[in-house]
C-alpha positions in Angstrom: -11.0 6.6 -5.0 -12.3 8.2 -1.9 -13.5 6.2 1.1 -15.0 7.7 4.3 -14.9 5.4 7.4 -17.1 6.7 10.3 -15.8 10.2 9.7 -16.7 12.3 12.7 -16.0 15.9 13.7 -16.8 17.4 17.2 -16.3 21.1 18.1 -16.2 21.2 21.9 -19.4 19.3 22.9 -21.2 19.6 19.5 -20.9 16.8 16.9 -21.3 18.4 13.4 -20.4 15.3 11.4 -21.2 11.8 12.9 -20.0 8.4 11.7 -20.2 9.4 8.0 -19.3 6.4 5.8 -19.4 6.2 2.0 -17.3 5.6 -1.1 -16.7 7.6 -4.3 -15.3 5.6 -7.2 -13.0 6.7 -10.0 -15.0 8.1 -12.9 -17.9 8.9 -10.6 -19.5 12.2 -9.7 -21.3 12.0 -6.3 -23.4 14.9 -5.1 -23.2 15.8 -1.4 -26.5 17.4 -0.4 -27.8 19.0 2.7 -29.2 22.2 4.2 -26.8 24.9 5.3 -25.2 23.7 8.5 -25.7 20.0 7.6 -22.0 19.3 7.7 -21.1 19.3 4.0 -18.3 21.8 4.1 -16.9 20.4 7.4 -16.8 17.0 5.7 -15.0 18.3 2.7 -12.5 20.2 4.9 -11.7 17.0 6.8 -11.1 15.1 3.6 -8.8 17.8 2.4 -6.9 17.9 5.7 -7.9 21.5 6.4 -9.7 20.3 9.5 -8.5 17.7 12.0 -10.6 14.6 12.1 -12.0 13.8 15.5 -12.8 10.1 14.8 -12.7 7.8 11.9 -10.8 8.5 8.7 -10.9 9.6 5.1 -8.8 7.5 2.6 -7.8 9.3 -0.6 -6.3 6.9 -3.2 -5.2 4.6 -0.4 -3.7 7.5 1.7 -5.1 8.4 5.1 -6.1 12.1 5.6 -5.4 11.9 9.3 -2.0 10.1 9.1 -0.5 11.4 5.9 -2.0 14.8 5.2 0.9 16.1 3.0 0.5 13.2 0.6 -3.3 13.6 0.5 -2.9 17.2 -0.5 -1.0 16.1 -3.6 -3.9 13.9 -4.6 -6.8 16.4 -4.3 -8.1 19.5 -6.0 -10.2 21.8 -3.8 -12.7 24.5 -4.5 -14.9 25.8 -1.6 -17.9 28.0 -2.1 -17.4 31.6 -3.1 -13.9 31.8 -1.8 -11.8 32.5 -4.8 -8.5 32.5 -2.8 -6.5 34.6 -5.3 -3.9 37.3 -4.9 -5.4 40.5 -6.3 -2.1 42.2 -7.2 -1.0 39.3 -9.5 -2.2 38.4 -12.9 -4.1 35.2 -13.6 -1.0 33.5 -14.9 1.1 34.6 -11.9 -1.5 33.3 -9.5 -1.7 29.9 -11.2 2.1 29.6 -11.5 2.5 30.4 -7.8 0.2 27.5 -6.9 1.7 25.2 -9.5 5.2 25.8 -8.0 3.8 25.0 -4.6 2.8 21.6 -5.9 6.4 21.0 -7.2 5.9 21.9 -10.9 8.8 23.7 -12.6 8.1 26.9 -14.7 8.0 25.0 -18.0 5.5 22.4 -16.7 3.5 25.1 -15.0 3.2 27.3 -18.2 2.2 24.3 -20.3 -0.5 23.3 -17.8 -1.7 27.0 -17.4 -2.1 27.5 -21.1 -4.1 24.2 -21.3 -6.4 25.4 -18.6 -6.7 28.9 -20.0 -7.9 27.4 -23.3 -10.4 25.1 -21.5 -11.9 27.9 -19.5 -11.7 30.6 -22.2 -9.3 32.7 -20.1 -6.6 33.5 -22.8 -7.8 37.1 -23.3 -7.1 38.1 -19.7 -4.5 35.5 -18.6 -1.6 38.0 -18.7 -3.1 41.4 -19.3 -4.6 42.6 -16.0 -4.3 42.1 -12.3 -6.9 39.9 -10.7 -8.3 42.8 -8.7 -9.8 44.2 -11.9 -11.6 40.9 -12.8 -15.4 40.3 -12.7 -16.7 37.7 -10.2 -17.1 35.2 -13.0 -13.5 35.7 -14.2 -12.1 35.3 -10.7 -14.1 32.1 -10.2 -12.7 30.6 -13.4 -9.1 31.4 -12.3 -9.8 29.9 -8.9 -11.2 26.7 -10.4 -8.1 26.4 -12.6 -5.9 27.0 -9.6 -7.6 24.1 -7.7 -6.7 21.6 -10.5 -3.5 23.1 -11.8 -1.6 20.0 -10.5 -4.0 17.6 -12.3 -5.3 15.8 -9.1 -7.0 12.5 -9.2 -9.6 13.4 -6.6 -11.6 16.6 -6.8 -13.7 18.3 -4.1 -16.1 20.9 -5.4 -18.3 23.0 -3.1 -20.8 25.1 -5.2 -18.3 25.4 -8.1 -20.7 27.5 -10.3 -21.3 30.2 -7.7 -21.2 33.7 -9.3 -20.9 32.5 -12.9 -23.1 33.5 -15.8 -24.9 30.9 -17.9 -22.0 30.5 -20.4 -19.4 30.1 -17.7 -21.5 27.6 -15.9 -21.7 25.5 -19.0 -17.9 25.6 -19.3 -17.6 24.4 -15.7 -20.1 21.6 -16.2 -18.3 20.5 -19.4 -15.0 20.5 -17.4 -16.4 18.4 -14.6 -17.9 15.9 -17.1 -14.5 15.7 -18.8 -12.9 14.9 -15.4 -15.4 12.1 -15.0 -14.5 10.7 -18.5 -10.9 10.9 -17.5 -11.6 8.6 -14.5 -11.2 11.2 -11.8 -13.1 10.9 -8.5 -15.4 13.8 -7.8 -17.3 14.8 -4.7 -19.6 17.6 -5.6 -21.6 19.8 -3.2 -24.4 22.0 -4.7 -27.7 23.5 -3.6 -29.0 23.4 -7.2 -31.0 20.3 -7.8 -31.0 20.9 -11.5 -27.2 21.0 -11.4 -27.1 17.8 -9.3 -29.4 15.9 -11.7 -27.4 17.0 -14.7 -24.0 16.0 -13.3 -24.2 13.4 -10.6 -24.3 9.6 -10.8 -25.3 9.3 -7.2 -26.2 11.5 -4.2 -25.3 11.5 -0.6 -27.9 13.3 1.6 -26.9 14.4 5.1 -28.8 16.1 7.9 -27.1 17.5 11.0 -24.0 15.5 10.0 -25.8 12.2 9.7 -26.2 10.2 6.5 -29.8 9.9 5.4 -29.5 8.5 1.9 -26.8 7.1 -0.4 -28.4 6.3 -3.7 -28.7 7.0 -7.4 -31.1 9.7 -8.3 -33.4 7.3 -10.2 -33.5 4.9 -7.2 -34.2 7.7 -4.8 -37.1 8.9 -6.9 -38.5 5.4 -7.1 -38.1 4.8 -3.4 -40.1 7.9 -2.5 -42.4 7.7 -5.5 -41.6 11.2 -6.6 -40.0 12.3 -9.9 -39.0 15.7 -8.4 -35.6 15.5 -6.6 -36.2 18.7 -4.7 -39.4 17.4 -3.3 -37.7 14.2 -2.3 -35.0 16.2 -0.6 -37.5 18.4 1.3 -39.4 15.3 2.4 -36.3 13.7 3.7 -35.0 16.7 5.6 -38.5 17.5 6.9 -38.8 14.0 8.2 -35.4 14.1 9.8 -36.3 17.3 11.6 -39.2 15.7 13.3 -37.5 12.5 14.5 
């Protein structure tokens, strides 16, 4: 479970996330929506302990991100934007094993998990054969996603996880995220694709300039604004917030 309590981040005199509070339950996929600069990535980075929280807190499976960051890192899997975060001179397996070892897995445990992920993401053909530097963008993204969940975390933070992938690879990622939901994992999912959000998410959080505008199921949101097009609802919300 993930709980945000008045989560706030201030850089110098600018507040980029303000008093953000919401909950994501096990077995639930929640979409975090907002324009560029709305505070989505800052929020995810605070939850993951990559950024220091100015005020409030994020509670990951009962553990405080601000007070026990090391324990929180064991509970979460992270994938941010187009940053694949891999070592080009290593093979896919070597990259994955390195991160698995960092999470305390021994070589046998790591290899078993890596083979499992390689099968899920259709990476067996290039798992050991070439260095990552020779991979296509889509291949790198698959390895990066596998790296983010190699330790089988209970809470997953995804920021644009399908960036750079072709249609077939995107389907693989969507199937994986759905499988995580069915396994009872907690998923906070940021995307600019309304089609992707509608396909995957149980609920959406819409933020603007770091402030929460809506926390609702997609169906309830459409009913509230009397519009069956989620993108139109989003634009109406953001447009209204800009003029307040």
